N, C-alpha and C positions, 0 to 999 in steps of 0.2 A: 504493499499500499503506499509505504514512503517513496519508492521509486517512481511510482504513478503521479505523485504530486510534486516530486523534485526530480525532474529528468535530467537536467543538466549536472553532469558529473564534475563540472568545474564550481559548483554551488558551495559557499562557505557553510559548513554545517558544524552546529554546536551539538554535541551529545552531553546533555545536562544530567548528571547521575551516571557517568558512564561506567563506574565500577573499574574493572581491570581491562575495559576496552572490547569486551566480547563482541558487542554490536559494530563497533568501529572497524574491527578486523573484517567483518562481512561487507560493511560499506566499502572498505579499502579494496577488498576483492571484486567489488561491483564496479570498480572505477572511480569512485568519488576520490577527488585529489586533494581537497581542502578541509580535513576533518581536524575537529579540537574536542577534546573530551575534558570534562570538569566534574570532580566528585569530591563529596565531604570526608570520604575515607582514604587518608594517607597510605594505610597499608595495601589497599587494593590498587590505588594508583600506582604504588611502588611494584606490585606484582605485576601489573599491566606494562609498565617500563621495562621490567626485567624480560617478559615473555614476548614483548612486541616493540623493541628500541625505536622502532620507525614511526611510532604513532605520537602524536602531540597530546599526552596525558597531563593533568594538572590537578593538583589538590587544592580545595577550595573551603575556606574556613567559614563561608557563610557571608551575609551582607550583600553590598553591591558587585555584582561581576565585574571581574577586571578587564572589560572590553569596552570600546567606545560605542556610543549609540550607533544603531543601524549596522553593525558589523557582520552580521550573519544573514544568508539567505534563507536558511531553515534550521531548525533545531528539533530535537527528538528528546523524549523523556520515556525510558522503559522502566515501569514499575517503581517510579520515584514518588509519587503521591502515596503509595501504600507506605513507604518509610518516613514520611512526613505526617504525623499523627494531627498536628495543630493547624486548623483551618487558616490561621493568620500566616503561618510559614509558608503555606500552600500558595496563598493569594501574593505574598511577596515574591516568592519565587517567578510566578507569572508576570509579575510587574517588572522584574529585572529581564526576563525573557522578551517581553514587549519592547523594553528598551534597546536591547541589543540586536533584535531582529528588524530588518529594513522593512519598509512599507511594502506590502504585499508579501512578506516572508511567511514561511510555512512552519507550523508547529505540529509534530506527529506525537501523540501520546498513546502509550499501551499501558493499562494498570487494570487493577482488580475492582470489582463490584461487590456488593453485598451478596452473599449467598444464603441458600435456604435449607441447607441441610443441617442435621442435628449437632454435628461436631462445631460448625460456625456458629450456629444460633446460641448454642450454650456459651461459648467463649464470647460473643458479642455481649451476651448478657452480664457475664462476669466483668468485662471491660467497662460496660456502661456504669456498673457500680463503682468500680475503681477510678475511672477517667472522667466520667460524666458525658462521654459521647459513645453513642451506638456504632459499633463497627470496629472500634479500637480492640485489640487483644493482644495478650503477651505469648511470645512464642518460647519454646523450650530453650534456646540459646541465650535467654535473658532480654531479647529484643522486644519492641513493641510496634506493632504494625496497624494498619487501618484499611478497611474496605469501605467503599463508598456507595452512596446511592447515585443513581444516574443524574437525578436532578442536582445534586451537590456538584457534580462535575460539569454538568452545562452551565451552572451558575458561575463556576470558577472561569469558564472560558467566555464570560461577557467581555465584550470589547474586541473579540475575534470574530470572524465570519466561519461559521461551522461548514466545512466542506463534505465532511464524512462523519458519521458516529456509529460504529457497528459494534453490537454486542457478540461475544464469543465465548467458548469454553477453553480455558488454558489448562495444561497440564503444569502444576508447580513443580519445583526442583526437589520435593519430597514425595512426588508421586501422586498427590492429590489433584482433583478436578476443581477448578474455581471459575466462577462466572467474571467476566472481564469485558474489556472494550479495546477497540482502535479507534481513535479519534484524529481527524485532520482538521486543523483550524488555521485560518489565514489572518495576517495583520491586515487592517484596512490599508488600500493604497494611497 
């Protein structure tokens, strides 16, 4: 879906929440020449640099992105909102992406939606009691994640033109099936 909306392989692309660069490797193989990755996790960025020294991977402590306005033609976020449990942080990230995307720039987002299976319903209930927001849950490794309702995501994308929003079922890295979505939104020209 990303390549459909960003066909120019010379587009300047920001992978926001790149981890160790797994998606950037695929985009590089697909011929994208101007890739930049940024992530909060220094250990993941270090791993990516070791595994793929040709990738432009950068640790990011938060706050304003270290790029000028209108730097990128496109950006992508893969399961980033799931890792940002606070709506305020999510909105701030999108404000920064709006700043660094050029007019008409495209943002591709792939993330998780609320699920209706017993396992998730139980952990959402526990998370709501603990954190005050339905959809937040603790994971075994000590992390805290969040699944979202579609209306929440669509509200976050206000100010963008929605080109596509498709629901899907993903297999997680732990082998579970989870409801999710692929969205492509565009900056006003």
